[in-house]
C-alpha positions in Angstrom: 6.2 36.9 3.3 5.2 37.0 -0.4 7.1 33.7 -1.1 5.1 32.0 1.7 1.9 33.1 0.1 3.0 31.7 -3.3 3.9 28.4 -1.7 0.5 28.1 0.0 -1.3 29.1 -3.2 0.7 26.5 -5.2 -0.1 23.8 -2.6 -3.8 24.7 -2.8 -3.9 24.7 -6.6 -1.8 21.5 -6.9 -3.5 19.0 -4.4 -2.0 16.0 -6.2 1.3 16.8 -4.5 0.0 16.2 -1.0 1.4 13.2 0.8 -1.8 11.2 0.9 -2.4 11.2 -2.8 1.2 10.1 -3.4 0.7 7.1 -1.2 -2.7 6.5 -3.0 -1.0 6.3 -6.3 1.8 4.0 -5.0 -0.4 1.4 -3.4 -2.1 0.6 -6.7 1.2 -0.4 -8.2 3.0 -2.4 -5.6 3.7 -6.1 -5.9 6.5 -8.4 -5.1 8.0 -9.7 -1.9 6.7 -8.5 1.5 8.0 -8.8 5.0 5.8 -8.2 8.0 7.3 -6.0 10.6 6.3 -5.6 14.3 7.0 -1.9 14.5 5.1 0.6 12.3 8.2 2.8 12.2 10.1 0.1 10.3 7.3 -0.3 7.6 7.2 1.1 4.1 3.4 0.8 4.3 0.9 0.5 7.1 -2.0 -1.6 5.9 -5.3 -2.5 7.3 -6.8 -5.9 6.5 -10.5 -5.6 5.5 -12.8 -8.6 5.7 -15.0 -7.3 2.8 -13.6 -7.0 -0.7 -15.9 -3.9 -1.3 -14.3 -1.9 1.5 -10.6 -2.6 0.5 -8.4 -0.3 -1.5 -6.4 -3.2 -2.9 -7.3 -6.8 -3.6 -4.3 -8.9 -2.8 -3.7 -12.4 -4.0 -1.0 -14.2 -2.0 1.3 -16.2 -4.3 3.2 -19.3 -3.3 6.3 -18.2 -5.2 8.0 -14.8 -5.4 8.5 -15.2 -9.1 4.8 -15.1 -9.6 4.4 -11.8 -7.7 5.0 -9.9 -10.9 2.0 -7.5 -11.2 0.0 -5.2 -8.9 -1.9 -7.0 -6.2 0.2 -10.1 -6.3 2.1 -10.4 -3.0 4.6 -13.0 -1.8 5.4 -13.0 1.9 8.9 -13.9 3.1 10.2 -14.6 6.5 13.6 -13.3 5.5 13.8 -9.5 5.9 16.7 -9.1 3.5 14.7 -10.7 0.6 11.8 -8.3 0.8 10.9 -5.5 -1.6 8.6 -3.9 0.9 8.1 -3.9 4.7 4.5 -3.8 5.8 2.9 -3.4 9.2 -0.6 -4.7 9.7 -2.4 -2.0 11.7 -5.4 -2.8 13.8 -6.9 0.7 13.3 -8.0 1.6 9.8 -7.5 5.3 10.2 -3.8 4.8 10.9 -3.2 2.7 7.8 -1.9 4.1 4.5 -4.4 1.8 2.7 -6.6 -1.2 3.2 -6.3 -4.7 1.6 -8.5 -7.7 1.3 -7.0 -11.1 0.5 -8.8 -12.8 -2.4 -8.8 -16.3 -3.8 -8.8 -15.5 -7.5 -5.5 -14.2 -8.9 -7.1 -12.5 -11.9 -9.0 -10.0 -9.7 -5.8 -8.8 -7.8 -5.1 -5.1 -7.9 -6.8 -1.8 -7.1 -10.4 -1.8 -6.2 -11.5 1.0 -8.7 
């Protein structure tokens, strides 16, 4: 009983260990090769595509070569599942997604929308 109270107190005082904030920290740092899956259960991340840059969590620049997807926000999409660093599912409902993205045309702006 006492141990349970300590665990609850620890979780309350350390909100940075909640699952949502861990995903938040991760999405700002992902880059590389991505494969789009059809089933959200197979995805590393569920993303929602925003039409407006201001509403997106991450600005993504889609590279033409996986070698250039070498910093946050630079994504290369592959059609070969085995070559992917991450599996993503594009969700149609924003509230179900881990984070939102907006595809941009300028590579230098790619990354987190701080």
